[in-house]
N, C-alpha and C positions, 0 to 999 in steps of 0.2 A: 625477575627478568622476563621481558616480552618473548613470546613464542616467535614472533616475526619482527625483526628490527627495522620496521618500516614506519614512515610518516604518512598518515591518511587524512584526506579531506572528505568528509561524509556530507552528502547533499540529500536532504530528505525532510519528511514531516517530523517535527520535533515534539509532537504531542506525546507526553510521557506515558499515557495509557495505551499508546498504539504499538503495533508490532514493529514498525519501522524504527522507532526510537529504541525499542528493546534490542533490535538487531544492531543498532549503532553501538550500544553499550557492550554487546558481545564482541564486536570488532575491537572496541577500545581496550578490552581486557587482553586482546591477543597481540596488539602492536605496540611499538615504541611510543607513539603519540597519535592522537586523533582530534581533529577540529571538526566542528559541525557548522554547516550553513542550513539553518532551519527555513525551509520553504514557506512555512506558515507566516513567518515574519514579514515576508514580501508579497505573498499571495494568500491572503487571510480567508479561510473558509467561512469565518463569521461575518465577513462583509459579502453577503449573499450575492448581490447583483454583480459586482465586479469579479467575484470568484467564478460565477457562472460564465461570464464572457471570457475570462482567462482560460477556464477549463475547456469550454466547447470550441472556442475560436482561436485560442493562443494569440491574442492581439498583442503585438510587440510593445506598445506603451505600458501594458499591464505586467509584462515579463521582464522589462529592462533592468529594474532595480535588483531583482534576483540574480540575473546574469552578471551585472556589474559587481555584485557582492562576491560571486564566485571568482571572477577574475582578480578582484582586489586581494582575496585570500591567496590565490595562486602566486601573486606578486609579493606577498608579505613574507613567505618562507618557502624553503624547498620541500616539495611533497614527492612521494614515490607513487601514490595512487589516489585517484579521485573516484570515489564510490557514489554513484547516482541512483537513487531509488525512484522507480517509475518516472523516468525523466521526460515528462511530457511538456515541460516548460523551458527546456534548454535550447538556446539558439545554436545553429550550426556554427556561427562565428565563435561562440564560446568554446565549443568542442575543438574547432580548428586551432584556436589560440592555445588550448591545453596541449594539443598534439604537437604544436610547434616547440614546446618545451622538452628538451631531452630528458629522458629518464622518468617521465610521468606517464602512467598508464590509466586508462579510464575503464570503469566497469559499470555497465547498466544492469540493474536488477529489476525485472518487471514481473510481478506476480499475476498480472491480468492478461487478457487476450486481445491484442491489437488486430488480430486477423479474424475475429469471430463475427457473427451475424448482428450482434447488438450495436446499434448506432449511437455510441457514446459521444462521438464528435471530438474526442480529446486526442486522437492519435496522429493527426496530420503532421505535426512538427516532429514527433518521435520517429515516424516512418520515413519522413524526408531525410532525416539525419542518421538513420539507423546504421549506416556503414562507417560512421565516424567514431564509433566506440571500439576500443581494443578488445574487450571481452563482454559477452552477454551471459547473464544468468536468468533462466526461466524456470517456472514451476509447473509447467504443463508439457507433457510429451509432445502434444500437437504443435506447440510453439517451437519446440526444438526442431521439429521437421520443417516448420514454416520458415524459420531463419536459415536453415541449411539450404532450402530451395532457392532462396534469393541470394545465395552466395556468401552468407556470413560463416566464417571459418571457425572462430573461437566461441563456441556456445557450450555452456554447461547446464545440465538439467539437475536441479535440486528441488525435490518435491516438498510440499508443505509437511511439517514434521512436528513432533512432540518437543516442547521446551520445558525442561525440568523445573525452571524457576517460575513457570506459570501454571503448568498442567500437573497439579498434584492434588490429592484429596485433602480437604480441610480437616483439621483436627475437630473432634466432637461433632462431626457431621453425621446425621442420621437419615438414611434413605427414606424412612417412614415419614419424615417431615416434608418431603416434596409434595406439592399440591397439584402439580400438573403432569399429565401423562406424556405430552409432547412438548418439546422445547425447541424453538428456533432462534438463533442469535445471528443477525446479519441484515443486510440491506434488501430492499424489495425489488431486486433486478430480475430480468428475464420473466419467466412465467411463475415466479414464486407466489405472487398475490393470488392468482387463479388456483394454484396448487393448494395453498393454505385454505382458501375458501371451499374448494372441493373436498378437502380432507375433513373439514369441520362438518360437512354434510354426510360423509360416508362412514365416519366412525364416531362412536359415543366416547369422546375423550376431551379433556381440557387441554387447550393449546395455548401456550404462552410464547409470544413473540417479543424479543427484546431489540428494539431499534426505534429511535425517535422518528425516523423517516417513514415508518409504517403508519403513523397516526393519521396522516392525510388520506389514507386509503380505508379508513374505518367504514365510511359510507359504502364504498365499493364491496367491502366484505359483508355488508348487510347488518352490521352491528351484532354479529353472532354472539350468543350468550356464552358459548364455549371457547371463544377466542379472547384472550387478554393481551393488550399491547402495552408495553412499558418502555421506558427510556433505555438507552444503551447501558450495559453493565461492565464493570471491570474488576480486576483483582479478585478479592475474596468472593464478591457477589457472583462473578463469572464462574468461578470454580464450583460454587454451591449449585448454580443453575445447571451445569453440565454433569 
């Protein structure tokens, strides 16, 4: 029996190695039924050029198929809730259409900071339509305050947390097998490149960075001998690294 007898439409990144997909499966286990609109199917990160234009400028022709797919799903069956993960590609018209349907609530979950100093370029559409969501979930205390300041009433703060299906110690893992003193898993945003470069000079330690995006910054890091950059890691490899 489901914990919540509700029908949910989940809109987000369907990459099965990603935390968004994992969250969708947690929700699926709690509700009566859950359908998914995979944003990657319509705005594909592997198509680098078109994805960059969609991400930075939210050009309508690049977003329309995703929004049409959401509306098509809404019209196909009754839903109680539409859950949207980092909804930077969602038109105001789409949200207004959902809001016109009685009994459907919208939830925006945003783990990132649309009010911060970093010029991501992806927040214009989200901020323009921010008042059209019924509920907001944020993972930063500062964003909770930011949303309250602009008049958003229903905001929930849920910090990043431990997930027992991901964060557990692998069997037969030996700490002595670890080759690196410092491990960083993540993207090269903000001042992380300079920090890793400075760290490599200040301490005599082996530093291992896991993320494909870092490879283009090898030259900037000066090809330091104590910095190793590898592709992104998931599942068992991720657990062993941390």
